[in-house]
N, C-alpha and C positions, 0 to 999 in steps of 0.2 A: 406404488409411491404415493406417500402422502405429501400435501403441499406443507407441511409444517416441516420438514426436513430440507427445504428448498428456500431460498430468498433471492431475489432478484437485486441488481446492483444499485438501484435507487433507494431501497430500504436498506441495502449493507452501508451505503455510503451515510445515510442519514444514523444507523445504529453506531456507526463508528465515530460522527461527527467529523468526518471530512469530507473533501468534495469529491465528485466521481473521478477527477482526473488523478487525483492521490489513492482512491482506492485501486485503480488502474496497475499505479506504479505499486503497490502493496500486491496486488494479486502475481504480478508478476515475479517479486521479491520471494513471496513464498510459493510461487509454482501451484497455483490455485487453478485447477481445471475449469473451465467454464463451459455451459451447456446451454441449450435454447430449445425450448418447448416446441414441439410440433404445431405449426399453425399461429405461433407467437413470435414478435419479434425482440421483447426483453429479453437479455441474457440473464441466466439464474446460477447460483452457486450454492454447493451443500452447506448446511447451517454449521457443519461441524467444523468446516473449512475457514467461516467466517469466525466462530469461537475461537481458532487455532490462534487467527491473526490477533485476536483482541488479548492474547497474553502478552505479560510483559517479558522483556528482553533484557537481559541482564546488559547493564551500563560498560562493563567491560571489554566488550566486544569490541575488535578493531573497528575505526571509522574509514571512509572512503575518504580521498584526498588528501592536501598536504594539511599538516596540524598547522593552527594559527602561528605567527610569527616566525615562522621559517622560509618566508619569501625575503626579497629583497627590500631593503630599507629604504625610506623616501632617498631620494635623490636631491642633491641640494645644487643648485645652481650657482654657476662659478660668479664671480662678481666682477 
């Protein structure tokens, strides 16, 4: 294992310009396997997985949640 094929989560978050919290969400979304080297506390991922997460996503994919403007309108108080 060369050190070039692994990246720790601090470096990965910096490389993607996101917070570590956002990175953890992305790791779950992309189902990226996480590793820890023997005797070390920092978690690492494969550099290939990091590159895969950096690829553009088509914008026509369905979004989660309710589309804007489909909720109840503003309630008007009776006078």
